[in-house]
N, CA, C and O atoms as CSV, one atom per row, in Angstrom:
chain,resi,resn,atom,element,x,y,z
A,1,MET,N,N,3.554,6.923,-39.781
A,1,MET,CA,C,4.156,7.595,-38.819
A,1,MET,C,C,2.951,8.036,-38.082
A,1,MET,O,O,2.822,7.733,-36.896
A,2,ILE,N,N,2.016,8.768,-38.742
A,2,ILE,CA,C,1.169,9.314,-37.910
A,2,ILE,C,C,0.152,8.420,-37.066
A,2,ILE,O,O,-0.445,8.785,-36.053
A,3,TYR,N,N,0.078,7.189,-37.681
A,3,TYR,CA,C,-0.813,5.863,-37.151
A,3,TYR,C,C,0.013,5.534,-35.644
A,3,TYR,O,O,-0.641,5.041,-34.725
A,4,ARG,N,N,1.131,5.766,-35.504
A,4,ARG,CA,C,2.062,5.510,-34.685
A,4,ARG,C,C,1.884,6.187,-33.317
A,4,ARG,O,O,1.836,5.674,-32.199
A,5,LYS,N,N,1.787,7.665,-33.752
A,5,LYS,CA,C,1.620,8.792,-32.576
A,5,LYS,C,C,0.116,8.579,-32.462
A,5,LYS,O,O,-0.275,8.709,-31.303
A,6,TYR,N,N,-0.755,8.310,-33.275
A,6,TYR,CA,C,-2.022,8.341,-32.989
A,6,TYR,C,C,-2.147,6.691,-31.972
A,6,TYR,O,O,-2.829,6.859,-30.961
A,7,LYS,N,N,-1.803,5.783,-32.074
A,7,LYS,CA,C,-1.739,4.900,-31.289
A,7,LYS,C,C,-1.258,4.874,-29.845
A,7,LYS,O,O,-1.805,4.359,-28.869
A,8,SER,N,N,0.062,5.643,-29.939
A,8,SER,CA,C,0.548,5.877,-28.492
A,8,SER,C,C,0.000,6.917,-27.523
A,8,SER,O,O,0.039,6.876,-26.294
A,9,LEU,N,N,-0.619,8.038,-28.464
A,9,LEU,CA,C,-1.535,8.863,-27.521
A,9,LEU,C,C,-3.059,8.298,-27.129
A,9,LEU,O,O,-3.673,8.746,-26.161
A,10,LYS,N,N,-3.609,7.220,-28.035
A,10,LYS,CA,C,-4.582,6.309,-27.579
A,10,LYS,C,C,-4.355,5.446,-26.370
A,10,LYS,O,O,-5.253,5.177,-25.572
A,11,LEU,N,N,-2.958,4.970,-26.254
A,11,LEU,CA,C,-2.574,4.082,-25.157
A,11,LEU,C,C,-2.542,5.022,-23.895
A,11,LEU,O,O,-2.994,4.722,-22.790
A,12,HIS,N,N,-2.037,6.007,-24.179
A,12,HIS,CA,C,-1.765,7.158,-22.851
A,12,HIS,C,C,-3.082,7.639,-22.396
A,12,HIS,O,O,-3.296,7.834,-21.199
A,13,PHE,N,N,-4.027,7.851,-23.361
A,13,PHE,CA,C,-5.337,8.230,-22.821
A,13,PHE,C,C,-6.040,7.103,-21.948
A,13,PHE,O,O,-6.511,7.327,-20.833
A,14,ILE,N,N,-6.057,5.905,-22.560
A,14,ILE,CA,C,-6.532,4.716,-21.775
A,14,ILE,C,C,-5.882,4.725,-20.357
A,14,ILE,O,O,-6.613,4.738,-19.367
A,15,PHE,N,N,-4.697,4.720,-20.255
A,15,PHE,CA,C,-3.918,4.519,-19.120
A,15,PHE,C,C,-4.349,5.527,-18.250
A,15,PHE,O,O,-4.515,5.152,-17.089
A,16,ILE,N,N,-4.554,6.586,-18.468
A,16,ILE,CA,C,-5.041,7.886,-17.791
A,16,ILE,C,C,-6.304,7.786,-16.949
A,16,ILE,O,O,-6.464,7.920,-15.736
A,17,LEU,N,N,-7.274,7.474,-18.071
A,17,LEU,CA,C,-8.506,7.132,-17.716
A,17,LEU,C,C,-8.678,5.874,-16.701
A,17,LEU,O,O,-9.554,5.876,-15.837
A,18,SER,N,N,-7.909,4.965,-16.853
A,18,SER,CA,C,-7.993,3.863,-16.193
A,18,SER,C,C,-7.626,3.964,-14.570
A,18,SER,O,O,-8.198,3.452,-13.608
A,19,TYR,N,N,-6.544,4.753,-14.634
A,19,TYR,CA,C,-5.935,5.286,-13.192
A,19,TYR,C,C,-6.906,6.198,-12.463
A,19,TYR,O,O,-7.091,6.095,-11.250
A,20,LEU,N,N,-7.514,7.082,-13.216
A,20,LEU,CA,C,-8.650,7.966,-12.877
A,20,LEU,C,C,-10.082,7.324,-12.146
A,20,LEU,O,O,-10.746,7.824,-11.238
A,21,PHE,N,N,-10.266,6.242,-12.764
A,21,PHE,CA,C,-11.626,5.650,-12.310
A,21,PHE,C,C,-11.275,4.589,-11.548
A,21,PHE,O,O,-11.828,4.338,-10.477
A,22,PHE,N,N,-10.234,3.823,-12.103
A,22,PHE,CA,C,-10.138,2.355,-11.276
A,22,PHE,C,C,-8.936,2.427,-9.878
A,22,PHE,O,O,-8.721,1.527,-9.066
A,23,ARG,N,N,-8.310,3.746,-9.940
A,23,ARG,CA,C,-7.256,3.997,-9.061
A,23,ARG,C,C,-6.522,2.839,-8.721
A,23,ARG,O,O,-6.240,2.679,-7.533
A,24,ILE,N,N,-6.144,1.956,-9.603
A,24,ILE,CA,C,-4.992,1.084,-9.363
A,24,ILE,C,C,-3.585,1.444,-9.183
A,24,ILE,O,O,-2.812,1.621,-10.124
A,25,GLU,N,N,-3.255,1.553,-7.865
A,25,GLU,CA,C,-1.870,1.702,-7.511
A,25,GLU,C,C,-1.226,0.665,-6.498
A,25,GLU,O,O,-1.864,0.142,-5.585
A,26,SER,N,N,-0.105,0.467,-6.723
A,26,SER,CA,C,0.825,-0.099,-5.746
A,26,SER,C,C,0.950,0.247,-4.624
A,26,SER,O,O,0.973,1.474,-4.528
A,27,PHE,N,N,1.068,-0.419,-3.454
A,27,PHE,CA,C,1.259,0.500,-2.167
A,27,PHE,C,C,2.585,-0.356,-1.471
A,27,PHE,O,O,2.616,-1.547,-1.164
A,28,THR,N,N,3.553,0.569,-1.348
A,28,THR,CA,C,4.656,0.231,-0.601
A,28,THR,C,C,4.747,1.131,0.669
A,28,THR,O,O,4.765,2.361,0.696
A,29,PRO,N,N,4.803,0.206,1.781
A,29,PRO,CA,C,4.881,1.120,3.260
A,29,PRO,C,C,6.049,1.883,3.483
A,29,PRO,O,O,7.157,1.428,3.200
A,30,THR,N,N,5.866,3.162,4.036
A,30,THR,CA,C,7.168,3.969,4.318
A,30,THR,C,C,7.850,2.958,5.310
A,30,THR,O,O,7.277,2.042,5.900
A,31,GLY,N,N,9.537,3.385,5.405
A,31,GLY,CA,C,10.128,2.573,6.662
A,31,GLY,C,C,9.452,3.256,7.811
A,31,GLY,O,O,8.916,4.364,7.836
A,32,ARG,N,N,9.589,2.369,8.751
A,32,ARG,CA,C,9.088,2.614,10.244
A,32,ARG,C,C,9.983,1.446,11.446
A,32,ARG,O,O,10.598,0.386,11.336
A,33,ILE,N,N,9.689,2.186,12.333
A,33,ILE,CA,C,10.103,1.561,13.724
A,33,ILE,C,C,8.790,1.682,14.802
A,33,ILE,O,O,8.147,2.731,14.741
A,34,GLY,N,N,8.440,0.823,15.620
A,34,GLY,CA,C,8.005,0.551,16.576
A,34,GLY,C,C,6.549,0.507,16.267
A,34,GLY,O,O,5.743,1.171,16.919
A,35,HIS,N,N,6.172,-0.330,15.198
A,35,HIS,CA,C,5.086,-0.749,14.963
A,35,HIS,C,C,4.561,-1.992,15.578
A,35,HIS,O,O,5.355,-2.592,16.303
A,36,SER,N,N,3.306,-2.523,15.418
A,36,SER,CA,C,2.842,-3.423,15.997
A,36,SER,C,C,2.431,-4.476,15.148
A,36,SER,O,O,1.764,-4.039,14.210
A,37,SER,N,N,2.586,-5.739,15.129
A,37,SER,CA,C,1.917,-6.663,13.933
A,37,SER,C,C,1.247,-7.727,14.713
A,37,SER,O,O,1.430,-7.791,15.929
A,38,VAL,N,N,0.332,-8.730,13.970
A,38,VAL,CA,C,-0.222,-9.669,14.547
A,38,VAL,C,C,-0.299,-10.700,13.442
A,38,VAL,O,O,-0.272,-10.036,12.406
A,39,LEU,N,N,-0.387,-12.082,13.107
A,39,LEU,CA,C,-0.654,-12.826,12.243
A,39,LEU,C,C,-2.097,-13.497,12.439
A,39,LEU,O,O,-2.333,-14.379,13.264
A,40,LEU,N,N,-2.755,-13.100,11.807
A,40,LEU,CA,C,-4.053,-13.825,11.642
A,40,LEU,C,C,-4.300,-14.575,10.443
A,40,LEU,O,O,-4.224,-14.110,9.306
A,41,LYS,N,N,-4.646,-15.945,10.796
A,41,LYS,CA,C,-4.786,-17.009,9.664
A,41,LYS,C,C,-3.755,-16.578,8.706
A,41,LYS,O,O,-2.680,-16.391,9.277
A,42,ASP,N,N,-3.724,-16.339,7.336
A,42,ASP,CA,C,-2.651,-16.135,6.221
A,42,ASP,C,C,-1.910,-14.833,6.278
A,42,ASP,O,O,-0.808,-14.671,5.755
A,43,ARG,N,N,-2.688,-13.743,7.060
A,43,ARG,CA,C,-2.363,-12.489,6.857
A,43,ARG,C,C,-1.489,-12.037,7.933
A,43,ARG,O,O,-1.642,-12.436,9.088
A,44,LEU,N,N,-0.353,-11.013,7.506
A,44,LEU,CA,C,0.428,-10.552,8.495
A,44,LEU,C,C,0.170,-8.948,8.712
A,44,LEU,O,O,0.874,-8.143,8.101
A,45,TYR,N,N,-0.741,-8.562,9.496
A,45,TYR,CA,C,-1.114,-7.314,9.806
A,45,TYR,C,C,-0.201,-6.534,10.552
A,45,TYR,O,O,0.313,-6.957,11.587
A,46,PHE,N,N,0.086,-5.110,9.945
A,46,PHE,CA,C,0.938,-4.134,10.982
A,46,PHE,C,C,0.144,-2.824,11.004
A,46,PHE,O,O,-0.551,-2.356,10.102
A,47,PHE,N,N,0.405,-2.308,12.280
A,47,PHE,CA,C,-0.703,-1.245,12.987
A,47,PHE,C,C,0.543,-0.009,13.452
A,47,PHE,O,O,1.487,-0.205,14.217
A,48,GLY,N,N,0.238,1.130,12.813
A,48,GLY,CA,C,1.101,2.373,13.530
A,48,GLY,C,C,2.925,2.185,12.846
A,48,GLY,O,O,3.506,1.669,11.891
A,49,GLY,N,N,3.214,2.948,14.018
A,49,GLY,CA,C,4.904,2.810,13.659
A,49,GLY,C,C,5.411,4.209,13.635
A,49,GLY,O,O,4.670,5.105,13.231
A,50,TRP,N,N,6.624,4.460,14.042
A,50,TRP,CA,C,7.174,5.671,13.665
A,50,TRP,C,C,7.816,5.760,12.410
A,50,TRP,O,O,8.377,4.726,12.049
A,51,ASN,N,N,7.876,6.738,11.650
A,51,ASN,CA,C,8.062,7.180,10.356
A,51,ASN,C,C,9.256,8.223,10.236
A,51,ASN,O,O,9.422,8.818,9.172
A,52,THR,N,N,9.952,8.408,11.150
A,52,THR,CA,C,11.303,9.305,11.439
A,52,THR,C,C,10.755,10.666,11.642
A,52,THR,O,O,11.600,11.543,11.825
A,53,THR,N,N,9.277,11.084,11.647
A,53,THR,CA,C,8.890,12.270,11.851
A,53,THR,C,C,7.802,12.080,13.064
A,53,THR,O,O,7.925,12.758,14.084
A,54,THR,N,N,6.793,11.186,12.928
A,54,THR,CA,C,5.876,11.037,13.730
A,54,THR,C,C,5.176,9.412,14.050
A,54,THR,O,O,5.320,8.503,13.233
A,55,CYS,N,N,4.653,9.287,14.947
A,55,CYS,CA,C,3.497,8.078,14.915
A,55,CYS,C,C,2.535,8.072,13.864
A,55,CYS,O,O,2.006,9.093,13.425
A,56,THR,N,N,2.318,6.936,13.471
A,56,THR,CA,C,1.400,6.923,12.281
A,56,THR,C,C,-0.051,6.025,12.897
A,56,THR,O,O,-0.178,5.599,14.045
A,57,ASN,N,N,-1.129,5.891,11.677
A,57,ASN,CA,C,-2.174,5.564,12.054
A,57,ASN,C,C,-2.640,4.325,11.060
A,57,ASN,O,O,-3.744,3.812,10.881
A,58,GLY,N,N,-1.233,4.036,10.441
A,58,GLY,CA,C,-1.455,3.089,9.286
A,58,GLY,C,C,-1.883,1.591,9.621
A,58,GLY,O,O,-1.364,0.939,10.527
A,59,VAL,N,N,-2.665,1.228,8.970
A,59,VAL,CA,C,-2.995,-0.271,8.936
A,59,VAL,C,C,-2.940,-0.818,7.506
A,59,VAL,O,O,-3.562,-0.400,6.529
A,60,PHE,N,N,-1.943,-1.985,7.586
A,60,PHE,CA,C,-1.658,-2.863,6.120
A,60,PHE,C,C,-1.355,-4.173,6.262
A,60,PHE,O,O,-0.661,-4.466,7.236
A,61,TYR,N,N,-1.702,-5.026,5.535
A,61,TYR,CA,C,-1.105,-6.544,5.661
A,61,TYR,C,C,-0.543,-7.273,4.573
A,61,TYR,O,O,-0.774,-6.887,3.427
A,62,LEU,N,N,0.262,-8.415,4.812
A,62,LEU,CA,C,0.726,-8.968,3.763
A,62,LEU,C,C,0.464,-10.496,3.805
A,62,LEU,O,O,0.857,-11.203,4.733
A,63,ASP,N,N,-0.327,-11.018,2.579
A,63,ASP,CA,C,-0.821,-12.185,2.599
A,63,ASP,C,C,0.398,-13.179,2.458
A,63,ASP,O,O,1.108,-13.228,1.453
A,64,VAL,N,N,0.585,-14.097,3.769
A,64,VAL,CA,C,1.795,-14.816,3.596
A,64,VAL,C,C,1.413,-16.373,2.975
A,64,VAL,O,O,2.258,-17.268,3.009
A,65,SER,N,N,0.068,-16.585,2.414
A,65,SER,CA,C,-0.157,-17.892,2.085
A,65,SER,C,C,0.209,-17.933,0.366
A,65,SER,O,O,0.225,-19.025,-0.202
A,66,LYS,N,N,0.472,-16.773,-0.325
A,66,LYS,CA,C,0.743,-16.901,-1.597
A,66,LYS,C,C,2.295,-16.317,-1.494
A,66,LYS,O,O,2.811,-15.415,-0.834
A,67,SER,N,N,2.774,-17.250,-2.446
A,67,SER,CA,C,4.416,-16.899,-2.885
A,67,SER,C,C,4.617,-15.351,-3.177
A,67,SER,O,O,3.847,-14.805,-3.968
A,68,PHE,N,N,5.713,-14.569,-2.512
A,68,PHE,CA,C,5.972,-13.489,-3.282
A,68,PHE,C,C,7.281,-13.278,-3.536
A,68,PHE,O,O,8.016,-14.126,-3.030
A,69,ASP,N,N,7.900,-12.286,-4.256
A,69,ASP,CA,C,9.302,-12.013,-3.982
A,69,ASP,C,C,9.815,-10.870,-2.899
A,69,ASP,O,O,9.277,-9.765,-2.832
A,70,TYR,N,N,10.788,-11.225,-2.163
A,70,TYR,CA,C,10.859,-10.512,-1.000
A,70,TYR,C,C,11.240,-9.274,-0.969
A,70,TYR,O,O,11.319,-8.631,0.078
A,71,LEU,N,N,11.609,-8.663,-2.517
A,71,LEU,CA,C,12.082,-7.641,-2.710
A,71,LEU,C,C,11.046,-6.726,-2.997
A,71,LEU,O,O,11.093,-5.517,-2.770
A,72,THR,N,N,9.911,-7.481,-3.611
A,72,THR,CA,C,8.528,-6.528,-3.971
A,72,THR,C,C,7.456,-7.201,-3.245
A,72,THR,O,O,6.730,-7.901,-3.950
A,73,PRO,N,N,7.193,-7.154,-2.016
A,73,PRO,CA,C,5.813,-8.265,-1.542
A,73,PRO,C,C,4.596,-7.099,-1.891
A,73,PRO,O,O,4.674,-5.875,-1.997
A,74,THR,N,N,3.432,-8.051,-2.021
A,74,THR,CA,C,2.355,-7.329,-2.303
A,74,THR,C,C,1.199,-6.836,-1.167
A,74,THR,O,O,0.080,-7.296,-0.940
A,75,TRP,N,N,1.978,-5.642,-0.508
A,75,TRP,CA,C,1.194,-5.246,0.619
A,75,TRP,C,C,-0.300,-4.798,0.258
A,75,TRP,O,O,-0.513,-4.588,-0.936
A,76,VAL,N,N,-1.310,-4.635,1.119
A,76,VAL,CA,C,-2.713,-4.217,1.108
A,76,VAL,C,C,-2.997,-3.503,2.130
A,76,VAL,O,O,-3.254,-3.859,3.281
A,77,ASP,N,N,-2.918,-2.048,1.477
A,77,ASP,CA,C,-3.240,-0.923,2.522
A,77,ASP,C,C,-4.971,-0.900,2.868
A,77,ASP,O,O,-5.918,-0.879,2.081
A,78,LEU,N,N,-4.949,-0.914,4.308
A,78,LEU,CA,C,-6.228,-0.690,4.973
A,78,LEU,C,C,-6.687,0.466,5.652
A,78,LEU,O,O,-7.781,0.596,6.202
A,79,THR,N,N,-5.467,1.569,5.548
A,79,THR,CA,C,-5.810,2.537,6.143
A,79,THR,C,C,-6.819,3.509,5.725
A,79,THR,O,O,-7.372,4.018,6.699
A,80,ARG,N,N,-7.142,3.835,4.857
A,80,ARG,CA,C,-8.330,4.674,4.510
A,80,ARG,C,C,-9.684,4.158,5.039
A,80,ARG,O,O,-10.563,4.859,5.539
A,81,ASP,N,N,-9.723,2.532,4.813
A,81,ASP,CA,C,-10.985,2.216,5.344
A,81,ASP,C,C,-11.122,1.401,6.736
A,81,ASP,O,O,-12.125,1.177,7.414
A,82,ALA,N,N,-9.778,1.036,6.926
A,82,ALA,CA,C,-9.945,0.407,8.306
A,82,ALA,C,C,-8.709,1.358,9.156
A,82,ALA,O,O,-8.360,0.759,10.173
A,83,GLY,N,N,-8.125,2.430,9.001
A,83,GLY,CA,C,-6.987,2.685,9.965
A,83,GLY,C,C,-7.643,3.165,11.291
A,83,GLY,O,O,-8.824,3.506,11.362
A,84,MET,N,N,-6.843,3.161,12.252
A,84,MET,CA,C,-6.732,3.594,13.308
A,84,MET,C,C,-7.440,5.204,13.824
A,84,MET,O,O,-7.184,6.261,13.247
A,85,ARG,N,N,-7.992,5.122,14.544
A,85,ARG,CA,C,-8.692,6.545,15.005
A,85,ARG,C,C,-7.434,7.409,15.802
A,85,ARG,O,O,-7.475,8.588,16.152
A,86,PHE,N,N,-6.496,6.600,15.942
A,86,PHE,CA,C,-5.252,7.542,16.579
A,86,PHE,C,C,-3.875,6.889,16.095
A,86,PHE,O,O,-3.649,5.859,15.462
A,87,GLN,N,N,-2.969,7.955,16.675
A,87,GLN,CA,C,-1.676,7.486,16.173
A,87,GLN,C,C,-0.774,6.440,17.334
A,87,GLN,O,O,-0.854,6.556,18.557
A,88,SER,N,N,-0.180,5.729,16.820
A,88,SER,CA,C,0.440,4.620,17.712
A,88,SER,C,C,1.689,4.123,17.240
A,88,SER,O,O,1.869,3.741,16.083
A,89,CYS,N,N,2.700,4.130,18.295
A,89,CYS,CA,C,4.049,3.597,17.940
A,89,CYS,C,C,4.468,2.889,19.387
A,89,CYS,O,O,3.939,3.210,20.451
A,90,TRP,N,N,5.369,2.007,19.273
A,90,TRP,CA,C,5.878,1.141,20.319
A,90,TRP,C,C,4.939,0.748,21.304
A,90,TRP,O,O,5.196,0.581,22.497
A,91,GLY,N,N,3.723,0.593,20.693
A,91,GLY,CA,C,2.534,0.098,21.467
A,91,GLY,C,C,1.964,0.858,22.497
A,91,GLY,O,O,1.347,0.382,23.450
A,92,ILE,N,N,2.192,2.110,22.282
A,92,ILE,CA,C,1.113,2.930,23.123
A,92,ILE,C,C,0.724,4.264,22.000
A,92,ILE,O,O,1.103,4.623,20.885
A,93,ARG,N,N,-0.155,4.678,22.923
A,93,ARG,CA,C,-0.562,5.839,22.055
A,93,ARG,C,C,-0.497,7.093,21.928
A,93,ARG,O,O,-1.032,7.644,20.966
């Protein structure tokens, strides 16, 4: 019984450390309208958009060369590294 608790605690500790050091998080963009998008090679990029309160500066893409489940597509967020310097929606600044 004690071994089970120790093993469970150990797994939780490993998960927390991996989250803190590797920052592996899934990204799901919030719902938006008025965004811009473009298809470059095998990636569909999305820029900005209105998310119920304000325009955003978000940049993310979906790799369409790989198969994916339409309910849980694998989005890649580029906002922190390559985000727009301004907020944009409906193609205007």
